[in-house]
N, C-alpha and C positions, 0 to 999 in steps of 0.2 A: 463788198469785200471787207469794209470796215466793220460791218455788223458781224460777219463770220469771226474775225479776230476778237471782237468784244465778247461774243458768247464763249470762245475758246478760253479766253482770259478768266472768265467767271467760273467756268468749270474747273479749271486748274486750281484756282483759289479755294474752291470749295473742297476739293480733294485733299488739299494740303491741310485745311482745317480739320477734317475728319481724322487725319493721320496723327495729329498732335495728341500726345498723352494728357489724360486728366481733363479733357474738355470734349463735350459732346452737346449737341443741340437736341433738347428734349422739351416736350410741352409740360408746362408747369401744372401740377395737380391743383384742383380747385379746392378740395377738402383735404386737410392735412391728416396724417395717420393718428388714429386715436389709441392712446396707451391706457388700458383699463387694468393693468396689473396691480395698480396701487388703490383701486377702488375698494371701498370697505365691505366687509362681510360677504354677503351672497352676490354682490355685484362684481366681485373680483374676477377679472379675465371675462367680462361680459361679452366682449367682442369675439371670443373664441367659441361661443354657443352657436349651434346650428340654427339658422333662421328658417322658420317654417313658412311665414307669409309676410309680406310688406303691408298688407291691408290691416291697419291698426289705427284706432281712434282713442288717444289717451283722454283720461278724465282728470279733473283737478282734485279729486278725493285722495285721501291717503297721503303719506309722506315718508321720507327716508327714515329708517330705524333710528339713526343718530340724531335726528332733528324733530323727534316727537315732542309734543308738549310734556312737561314734567309728569303730569298725572299719568298720561298714557305711557310715558317712558318707564315709570315704576311698574305700571300695570303689566307691561310686556318685558319685564327685566328679569335678570338672573344675577346672582352674586357669587363670585368665586371666593369662598370663605375659607380663611385659615382656622379650622376648628381648633379650639384650645383643648387641652387635656382635662379629664375629669367629667365635665358635663356630657350628657348623652346627646346624640344627633337630634333627638326629638326635642330636648330642652333648648338646644341652640336655635332650631328652626322656630320654636315657639317665641324665643326672645326677639328674633329678628321681626316676627310678625307684629309683635307689640311696639318695637322701635319704630317701624315703618308705618304702623297704623294701617295695615292692609287687611283684607278679608281672609286670605288663606296664603300659606306658603308650603313648600315641600322640598325634599332633598333627594339627591340623585343616588344614594346608596348609603346604608347605615355604617357608621364607624363606631367602634367600641369606645367606651368612655375614655379609656387611657390613650387612645390613638389620636394622633394630630394630623393636620394637612388638609388637602383639597376637599371641600364639601360644597358642592354646587347647590345653592339655595334658589329655588324657583318661586316667583311671586305671581300671584293671581293667574292670568292667562298662561304664563310660562309653566304653571304646574301641569299643563297637558303634555309636557315633554318629559315628565318624571319618569314614567315607565320606560320610554325609549332610552333615557340616559342611565337607568339603573342597569340596563344590560350592556352598557358600553364598557370597553376594556379599561383596566386600571393599572397604575404603576406605583410601587411602594419602595421605600428604603427601610431596611429592617436591621436591627441589631439583635443578634442571636447569641445566647450564652450556652457554651458547651459544658457538659458536666465533667469532662476530662480534657486534658491537653491533646491537641492533634499533632500528628507527626510533622506536618508542614502545611503551609498555606495552599500547597498544590492539592492536597486532599480535600480542602474546603472547596476549591474550584471544581474538582471532579465530582464532588457530591452535588453541587449546584447544577452542573451539566446533566446529571443523572435525572434530576427533577425538572425536566422540561417535557413538553408534549402533553398528551392526555393523561391525566392522573386520577386514580380513585381517592376520594376524600370522604371522610365522615366528619361532620361539624363537631367542634369540642362540646363538652358536657354543658358549659355555659355558652350558650349561643342563641341567636334570635330566630333560628330556623329549625325545621324538624331534623332530628339526628337520624338520617338515613344515608346509605352509601350513594354517592353520586360521582359523576366524572366532571373534572375541571381541566381546562387547558392552561398551561404555563408557556407563554410564547418565548420568553428569553430571561435568562439570569445572568448576573455579572458580580463577581466579587470585587468589593471596593477596598476593604481592609481587613487584616486579621492581627488580633493582639494575643501573642502567645502567653503573656504574663497573666492576664485576667481572663483568658479563654473566651474572648469575645470576637465575634465576626460581624462585619457590616457588608451587606450586599443589596443589590438592586434587582427588582423583579418586575416583569411585565406579564400580566396574566388576565385571565377571563374574569368577568364579574362573578361574584359569589365564591372565589377562592379564599379559603381561610389560610392566612399566612401563619397563624399559630399552629395549625396542623402541619403546614409545610415545614416549619422549624422542627417539629417532633419527628417528622419522617426523615429530615436531614440528619438529625441525631442517630436515628436507627440505622440509616445507611452507613454512617461514618462509624458506627459501633461505640459511640461515646455517650450518647443521649444529649438532648439539647431542648431548649425551650426559648420562646420569644421574650426578649428583654424590653424592646422598644420598637415602635412602628410609626411610620409617617407616610401618608399617601402623597405622592408628588404629582399624580396626574389622574384626572377622572374624565374619560371621554376625550373631548376635544380641547379641554383646558388644563393646563398644568400650573404649578406654583409660580412660574415665571409670567403667567398671563394676568397681570394686575390683581394678584391675590390681596385680600383685605382682611382686617381683624374686625372683631365685634366692636372694639373702640372706634375704629375707622367709621363703621356704619353709624354708631350713636353720635359721633361728632358731626358727620356730614348731615344727618338729619336735624341736628340742633341748629347748625349754620343756616340750613335752608328754612327752617321754621322761624327763626328769629331775625335773619338778615335778608331772606328771600334770595340767597345766592345758591344757584343750582350747580355750580361747577363741581363742588366736592361730591355732591350726591351723584352726579353723572359719572364721576370717576369710580365711585364704589360699585354702581350698578351698571351692568352691561346689557345690551339688547339681546333677547333670547335667540336672535339669528346667529349669534357667535357660537351656539351649540350645534348649528346645522350646517357649518361650513364643510363637513366631511361628506355630506350627502350629495348625490347626483341631483342637478337642478332642472326644473321645468318651469319656464316662464309662461305666465297665463295672461291673456288679454284682460284688460280693465273691465270689459263688458261681462266677462264670465266670473269674476271674483265673488260677487254676491251669491251667485248660484252655488258655488262650491262651499261657501260659508253656511249655506243651508243644507249641505250634504250631497249635492249633485256630483256625479262623476264628471270628469274632465273629458270632453269629446274633442275630436280632431279640429273642428272649427274654432275652438277657444284656445288652441295651442299657438303660441308666438315664437318661442325659442326652446331649445332643449340641449342637454349635454351629451357629449359623445360617451358611448360605452354603457348605456342604460340596458340592463338585462331584464328578462321577463320575471315578474314577481319580486323585483327589487324595490326596497324602500326608497322613496324619493321625496324631495321637498318641492311643493309647489309655491311659487313666489310671484310677486308683481314685479313690474318694470322698475319700481322704486326700491326694490330689494326687500320688501316685506314678506315674511313667511305667512302663507295662507293656510296650509295644512300639510300634513304628512300623508303620503299616498302610496299605494302599491301599483307599480307599473304593469299594465297589461299589454304593453307594446314595447318592443325593442327600439333602439335608435334607428335601425334600418327600416323597420316597418313604419315608423312615424314619418319618415321622409318620402314614403311611396304610396300611402293610402289617402283617400279623400274622406272616408267615413270611419267611425268606430270609436271605441272608448279607449283613451290613452291611459287613464289611471283611475282607480277607485280610491275613495278617501278612507284613510285609517284613523286620522285624528285631526279634527279642526282646530286650528289655533287663532285665527283672526276672528274678532267679534263680528256678529252679523251686522248688515247694513252699514259697514265701514265705508263700502263702495255702493253706488246706487244700483238699483236693478236695471238691466240693459237687455235682457233676452225678450224676444218677441216684438221688438219695437223698430226693427229695420224696415226698409221700404218693401222688400220682398215679403216679409212677414205680414205687413199691413195689407199688401195686395192679396195675399192668401186669405186673410180673414175677410176681406171684402168679398171674395169669391164665395166663401162659406156662407156668409150672410145672404148672398144673392142666390144661393142654392146651386151654384156652378161647381162646387165641391162638396162632398159629404161632410158630415160633422166631424169626421176624423182626418179631413184634409186630403182624402183620396179622390181621384178623378171619377166622374160620372159621365152620363151622356151629354150633359149640359156644358161640360168643361171646354173652354176655348182651345183651339188647336195650338196656339202659341204656348199655352201653359202645358199641354200634354207633351210637347216635344222637349221641355226642359225638366219634366217630372221624372224623378228616379225613384222607383219602388224597390226598397230593400227588405220587404217583409219576407217572412220565411217561405210562404206559399209561392211568391213570385220567383224566388230563386230555385226552389225545388221542382216546380212544375212548369211545363211549357206553355200551357194555356193561361198563365197569369198575365198580369199587366206588363206592358212593354217596358223594358229597362234599358238604360244606356249600356253600350258595349264595354265600358270600363268599370261599371258599377260592381258587377259580379266578381271579377278577379280581385278587385280591392277588398271586397268583404271576405273573401276566402283567405286573404292574407293574414287575417287576424282571427284565428279560431277561437281565442279566449274572450274576445270582446262580444258583448251582447249585440243582437241585430239592431241596427239604427232605425230611427223612426222613419215615417214617409214623408216628413217635411223636407223642404228644399235645403240645398247647401247654404244658400244665403240666409235662410231663416235660422239655421243651426249656428251660422257664424255669429249671429247677434246674441245667441244665448245657448249654453252647452248643457242644458238640462233635459233629461228624459221625463216627460210629464206622464201623468196617469193615462192621458189620451193615447200616447205611444205605446204604453204598456198593454192596454186593451187591444190595440191594433195588432201587436206582436202575438198576443195570446190567441186571437181569433184566427190568424194565419198559420194553422198547424199543418206541416207536410203530410202527404198521403201516407198512410200506413201507421201513423202514430195514434196512440190512444188519446181520445178527447177528454179533457178534464171537465169537472162539473162547471167550472167557471165559463167554458165555451158554450155548454148547453144552456146556461142562463143567459148568456149574451145572445144566443140565437133566439131564445124566447122574446127578448126585448126587440130584436129586428123584426120578428113576426108581428109584434104589436105595432111597430112603427109603420110597417107596409099596409097595416089595415086602416090606418087613418086616412082621411079624405085627402085626395090629391090637390084640391083647390085651396087647401090651407097654405098659408105662407110658410117659408122654411123655418122662421123662428117659432112659429106656432107648433110646427111639427116637433121641434126640439122640446118645447115645453110639455107637448102631449106625451111624447116619449118618456119624459121625466116622470110625469104623473103615473103613466102606466108602470114604470120600473118600480116606483115606491110601493106599488100593490103586489107585485109579483116576485120581486128579487130581494136579496138581503141588503143589509146596510153597506156592505162593501161596494156594490155596484151603484147604490144610491150616491155615496160620496164621490165616486168616480165621475158619475154623470153630472152632479152638482158642480164639481170643480171645473168640468168642461165648459158648462154654461156660464159659470162666473168668469171664466177666462175670456169667453167670447164677448160677454157683456162689457167687461172693463176695456177691451181693445177694439171695440167697434169703431168705424169710421164716422165722419160727420154726417154722411148720408144715411148711415144706419141708425144714428142716434135719434132721429125723429120718430122712427118706428118703436124704438125701445122706450121712449118717455111715457107712452100710454101704459105699457106693462109695468114700468117701474113703480108707478103709483099704486098698482094693485099688488105687486109682489115685493113691497119694501120690507115688510116683516120677514118674508121668506128668504130674501137676499142676506139679511143680517144673520140669520141662522145658518145659511149656506157658508158664509165667510167664516163664521166661528167653527164650524165643523170641517171645512175643507181646506186643503193645503196643496201647493203645487209639489211639495217635497216630502212625500212619505210613501212607504211601501203599502201595498194593499193589505188590509187587515186579514189576519188569520182566522181559521174557523172558530177558534176559542174566544176571540174578541170581536167576532163579526156582529154580534147582536148587541154590543155595548156602545154607548155614546162615548168616544174617547175625546178628552180635551185636546186642545191644540198642542200643548206642551208634550203630551204623550205621543201624538201623531208625529211631531217632529223627531222625537226620540226613536221612532220606529225606522227612520231612514238608515240606510247602510252607514252613512258617515256618523250617525248618533248612537250607534251601538255602544260605544265606550264614552260618549260625550253626554253623560247625564246632566252635567252642569253647564251645558252650552246655551241655555236659554237665559237671557237677562231678565231679572226680576227687580221690580222697584222696591220691594221690601228686603232690606239688607239682612234682617234676621232670618228670612226664608232662605236667602242665598247662603248664609252661614251654615244652616242646618243641612240643606240639600247638597251643596257642594262638598261639605266636609264628610258627610256620610257616604258620598259616592266616589270621592276621589282620594281624600287624605286617609280615609280608613283603609283603603286598599294597601297603603304603605305598611300597615301593622298586621294585616291578616296573614302575611307570610311568616310572622314571628310566632304563630300559634303552633304549639308542640302537642300533638294529639297523643304521643306516646306518654306524656306526662299527666294525661287527664284520667281521673279515676272518680267517678261519681257514686261509687258504691258506699262510701264512708258517710257517717252522719254529718249532716249539713249544718255545721256550726263554725263560727269564726275562729280561725286559728289563733287569734290574739285575744279577743274578748269572750270567746266560747258562747256567744250569744247565737241564737237560732233565728233571729229577726233580720229580714232583708240581707241575706247572704249572697255574695257574689263569688264565683270561682274565676281565678286567673287562668286564662287559656294558654299561658306560656309556661307556668311552673305547676299549675294544678292546685295551688293552695286556696283555701277559702278565706274570704275577708267580708267584714260587715260594711254596708253602705257604699255610697259613691259620691258623697258630698265632699267638700273641701277639707273637712276635718275628719273624714272616715279613714278607716285602716286600708281600704282598697285604694283610695286616692294617694295616701302616702306610699303604698307599696309601688304604685305605677311611677312615681316620681324616683324613689330610691333604687328600684331594681330595673327601671326602664322596661317594665312589662305594661302594656297598654290595653290589651283586649280582655274584657271581663264579661261573664254571663250571669244573669240573675237566675239563681237556682230554682226560683219559684215561677217567674213569669217567661223564662227562657228567652228574654231579650238580651241582645249583645250590645255593649257599649265600649267606646274608646275613651280611656282616661289618660291624662287628667282633663281632657277637653270636654268629656261628658256627653258626646253626642251618640245617638243610637246608630247601629250598623244593621242594614237589612240586606244581606248578601246571601244568595242561595248556596254558596260554597260552605256555609255554616250549618246547613240543615242536618248534616250527619252528626254534628255534635249535639244539636238539640234532640235528635232521635235516639242517641245513646243515652242522654240524660233522661229522657221520657219517651220510651218506645211506645208507639201506637199501632194498633192492628185494626183492619176492617173486618166485618163479619165474614166476607168471603176468604180472607187470608186465614182467619182462625179456623174455618172449616177445613182448610187444606194442611194444617199444621202436622196432623198425624200421617199424612200421605207424602210429606216432603222427604225426599231422599238425597237431596242436593246438599253438599257441604258448603259452608261459608268459610271466608278467610278473614283473619284479623289483620291488624297493622303490620305484624311480623311475617305476613303471608303463611301463617300456620292455619291449617283447616280445622274446623270444628263443626259438629252437627247441632243445629239449633235445638234446644230442649234437653240435650245430653251433654251438658258442660259441668265442670267441676265447681265446687264451692269451697271457698277458703276456710280453713280451720284456724280461727283466730288464736285459740289456745287449746280449749277442750270442749268444742261445740260440735263435734261429729254427731252427737245424739240428735242435734237440731237439724243438721244438714240432711240426715237420712229421712227424716220426717218431711222436710220441705221438698225434697226430691220426690218422694212418694206422692204427696198431695199435688205437686205440680204436673203429675202424669195421670190424673184423674180428669178426663175431658170435660164433664160439666162443670166441675169446680174451677179448672183452669180457665175455661172459656169465660165463666162469670167474672173472674178477677181480672181478666184481660180486657173485656169489653165494657164493663160497668165503670161509672164515674163515682169515686168515693171521696170527693172533696169535703163532704159534710160528715164523713164517718170518722172513726177514731184513727189515731196515728198507727195502731197495730194493723188495722185493715189496709190503710193507704200504703204502708211499707211492705206488707205481704204481697199486695197487688203489684207494687213496682218490682219486687223481686221476681215474681213470676213472669212478668214482661221481659225482664233482663235475661232470664233463663232461656226464653224462647225467641230472643232477639236475633235475627239473621244478619244484622249490620253492626255487630259489636266490635269495639276496637281490640278486645282481648278475648281469648277463648276460655275465660273462667269469670265467675261472679263472686263477689264478696257479700255475705250476709250481714255485715257489720251493723248497718243501719237498722235492720230488723232485730238484730240481737240486742242492741241498745234498748229498743222499745220493749223487748221481751222482759229484759231485766227490770225495767220501770213498771211495766204492767203487772208483773207477777210479784211485786214487792220483794225482788231479789231471791225469790224461791229457786229460779233458774239463773245461773251466772255464767259469764264468759269463760272464767278460768277454772271451773269446777264441772266435772263430769256428772251427768244425771241420767235418769232412767228414760229412754225414749217414749215408753208408754205413759209414764206420768205427764211428760211434756205434751204428747199427742192429746191426752184427755183434757188437759187444761187448755191447749190451744184451740181445739174445736169447740169447746164450751164458751171460750172467750170470744171467738169469732162469731158464734151464734148470738151471743148477747150484744156484741157491737153492731151487728147487722140488723138489730131490732127484732131478734127472735124472742119468742115467749114459750110458754109450756104447751101451747097448741101445736098440733101436728103440722108439719110442713110450713112452719112460720119463718123459716130461713132456708137458704141454700144448703146449709150444713145438715139440717134435719131432713130436707128432701132427698139428699144423697145417702146419708149414713144411718138414719134412724130406723130401727126395726122394733119389734115388740116380742117379748118372751113371757110365757105363762109359768108361774112359780107355784108349786103345791108344797105346803109345809104341814108337818105333824110332829108333836113332841115325841121323843123316844121314851118308852115305857119299858123298864127292866122286867124280864120274865125269868123265872128260875130255870126252866128247862129249855130256854131258847139258845140256839146256836149263834155263832157270830154272823152267819149269813142271814139268819132270820131277823137279826137286829135292824138290817137295812131293807126291811119289807114294811110297807104301809099297812096299818090295821084298818081294814075297811069298815069295821064296827064303830070306829071312833071318827070324830070330826076331822076333816081335812080342809085347811084354809087354802083358798085359791086367789091369786092376785096376778095381775099383769103389770108389767114394767117396760118402759122404752129403754132402748139400749143404742149406744154408738159403736160398741165392739163387743165381742164374745171372748171370754177367757177359756182357754183349753188346758186342762191339767195333763202333764206327762206322767206316765207311771214312774214310781219311785225306783231308782237304781238299787240293786242289792247292796247291803251294808258290807258283807264279807265276800270277797272275790278271791278265787284261786288265781294261779299264774296265767291260765288260759283266758279266764274271763276278763282279766286286767287289759288284755290286748284286744278285746272285742268291744266295739261301740254299740250299745243297745239301739235298736230301731223300733218304731211304731208307725202304723199307718195313720194317716189323718182321719180316716173314717172311724178308727177305733176311739180316738180321743174326742170325736164329734158325737159319740154315743151318749155323752152327758146330756144332750139336748133332745133325746128321742122320746122323752116323757114316760119311760119305763124304768130306767136305772135310777135308784135313789142314792143320794149322798148325805152322809151325816156331817153336821157342822154345828159345834157348840150345843150338843143335846138336841138337835133338831134334825129331822129327816126332810130332804128337799128333792123335788123333782123339777126338771126344767124341760120346756117345750116351746118351740117357736110358733108364734101365731101370725106374724107378719115378717116377710123378708124385705130388707132394703135393696136399693139398686146396687149399692156397693157395700160389701160386708167385710168388716175387719176382724180378723182372728188375732188374739194375743195368746201366744203359746208360752205358758208359764214356766220359765227356766230357773228363775232365781228365788231362792228362799232365804230369809233373813232371820237370825235370832239375836240375842244379846251380845253375842261375842264375834260372830263372823257371818259372812254371806257365802252361800253355796250355789253351784250352778249344775243343772242336770244336763249332761252332754248328749242325751238321747236324740237320735236323728229321726225327723219326721218324713215319712215317705208320702208323696202327694202327686197327683197328675197335675200338669200345667193347665190342662183345659177340661171342661165338661165335668166338673164335680156337681153331683146331684144332691140338693138340699131338701128334696121333697120328703125323705124319711124322717126329717126332724121337724116337720110341720104338724101342727095339731089337726088341721083340716086340709090336706093336700088337694083334695078334689075341688075345693072352693077357691083355690089360688088362681087368679086371673092370668098370671104371667108365668113365663118359663122359669123353672126352678134351677136351671143349670148355670154355673158360673166359671169364668176363666180367671186365672191369676194375672194380675197387672203390676203388682209390686210385692217384693219380698225383702224384708229387713232382717239381717242376721247379725250374730255377735261372734267374734273370734277373740280368744284369749281367756284369761282367768277372770273370775268374778271379782267384784269390788270396784270402787271408783278409781279411774285411771289406769286399770290393769288390762282393759280390752279395748277393742275397736269395733265400730259399727260400720256395716256396708249395706248397700241397698241394690237390688236387682230390679231394673225397669225394662219394659219392652217397647221397641219401636215398631209400631204397627205397620207402617208402610214397608219396611224391609223384613218384617217378621224376625227381628233380631234382638236378642237380650243383651243388655249391658250392665256391667258391674261398676258401680261408682262409689269410691271411697275418697271423700273430700275432693282433691283436685285430680285424682287418678280415674280416668274413664277408660274402660276397656271392654272389648266384646267377650261374651261368655256363652258357651253352649248351654241350651236349655236343659240338657240331661244333667248338668253340673249343679243346678240350682238347688235341688232337693237334698244334695250332699251337705249343704251348709247347715249351720245351727240356726234355723229360722226362729225368729222371735216375734215379729209382727208381719202379717200378710194382709194384703187388700185384694179382694176378689170382685169381679165385675159381672153382673148379670148379662146374659147374652145381649149384644147391643140392639139387635132388632126387637128385642122385647122390653127395652127400656121405656119408662113413661115419665 
């Protein structure tokens, strides 16, 4: 009974204790709550990240970004610099590099010289973030000056609200980028102040990278109807950093470096420099195991076994930052899984690498060294697994039950190897990730890299119905070779035998893959397998060294182009997916080599965007715009001006400093340099500029020129037809333009000057060749060409007989030009000694007899040869034939004044039939052709000069476009081996009154592919009907022998 009352008392006391407010009996927690909200940089709110696995073995390598050694702290550092006014961004960055004594620096976005504010300067390894930071958003505070007073500040606010959202912008005339229309987004604007007296406005704007605030101010003035321009500008935020985030000045950096150098005090230098991780705090985070860090640094994708923690809200193809547990940034990656998929799958690729940040071997290698991996390699060495880690007949049952085959064939076919029930659904959850390797989960957990062995495995397992690539066929050949070897050989000897057979029958791609597999097995063999390997190592010591130098675990398979090349290790590393943009990610002991390679591949990219192709014009004479020298001339690719040299005292060097223009091309060697740094840029994006400067054609391309009917487009998106482009009339050079156009459409002459190399020939030959190439250039920046460079050489070569500012006779120029080209090409008086004579030279027979007066002779009899007297016969070569027009009547009535006389071409060609005699200076002459050229030039003599004036014969010459027969004018037509029919290919005509400067010249040329005629007058190119050509006042004609009869 006493016991019952005792239990009742205890129960009532406990009930009363529970009812009291503010007191409860709870078990005390062993581990207190962890507050990570104050942790620095990427570790902030670390406990809020999703945990993928608790299986994690940390290593002692690496350290927190804030606790790095000062050398590494600078190497992985960035500076939030307050850029001063007047110096350019490039100059400021160069000064920082000299002050800190580092290899390279870069900035996150160019600021104009007059603009101040946030300029993020990246140092050494941090320069890998430059491109990502250049595209980050910006914020500015701007002072705008209105040209007239506004009605009120409210108008100012309304104008700013209008300029939000996506806006069309064209960069100003003085800008660092190409002036083309583009779209930029203004996120938000806010008016701060408006001064009515001085017409000044102050506003804040948040915008997309690349927005020109100068242009925005101009648009604001247009919207308000008063006009405006930017008075002053300051950047207050660039990406993740603002002017309130420990911004420093140039003097702060200089003082901090001096203190550290002289007193070894790191405090001030650590204040001025921030870890690069401070730029990545806005990215979604993925925490990687320490065992997978080094693989990622070598370019490997992040796999599920290497994932430790991840942030919520990660979307597919989102840019993320991969980090260590100590808060160090490893790389920037592209997510191939969402947050939900990461938490539900056991295999697959989490993210591919976009940009590696951490230096290689900062963390030790840890893949392939786990207990499961070692057991697997032991089974491979014993022959219980095949060389790719797949099961075979000798595989133990315990291993088969845990083996998961995720190859494509196993998933798509029913008769493939058995897989776990959970493996296939997991693989289907991640359609964008590559198929995982056949290694076990434990092995992948130790290392997260897809080796070449896995790649061959995946390539060989192609689902039914798919086309088999060549690589699979070659792999099958290797398997056949392997099965043919003796079964009694040891498994290791089989591998070596397969390697030797592959070296004989497949290309180097499969060689390298097999070598890397063997080297991996040899380096990871167990103690039991080492005894067998010792005998082989002594024989294959030299071969192993070569294999190690040629093979790597981290590179893509070579392409067909580089299959047969021995690629050094550096290039193989660069071939990985992670190294596509990381050309400078390989550490080199030679600092000079680092400087050249890294600068040329990373820093140069900062200035290639400043190239303005609209400003480039390589048609002018290549002389320095300052010294007028033609030696070692460079063209500025920003403004298009020519300057001499690139040394420290050269005009190009000073131009790069004064104008902030940094990219120059050597007009002779076509090499591109960045000044004032002086390193060469080898970027394929510059090939179009090199091609415009010096167009080149293959023989196959030249053969198709006449058949090309496709239009090309210039930088202004205006179409033009290559070969039928206008030539600039500098002042009075249309007489040269028509001759150049006509000669450029003679196929053998055009092909000769396009395909041949004339570096050892005269300047006239070189410049004419260049001009012909540019006329037929299908990738020109503009739809016209300037002959200025050729004209300058014509003036010099002719001793100023032909001038730029003075009109001349096209025939005189044609005669001089052809003869000069013939001489400069090494031609002599011998027949066919140059391309000019091969094309144009014919032969004419001239019969002469003095005129003797007879008392009873009529005027007609005076023009008859006397057969009783001696007739002199001579033959002369010719390049063109002169045809005389019948003289117009001196006295015309009213009707005849309105009639234009006409004559047939055959009538004026009768001069060369060998029967009609012509009197000249008391001598009778008869002309007859003895040899016809492939291309015959007719000069229709229209102009006659006397001491007082020049007269023009307006007679129209009627002629057919095709099939004019020249056999009637041959001395022995039966002996002519070739066809005597000719087609018209060029017609030069004159319009206007006679006399210098009173008329214009036009040329008609034919497009063979379209069978269309074009009329070209300087820059005007237009189609013309063939029936309209003979209505023009023809002056020079070029006829082509039937093409099938050319020799």
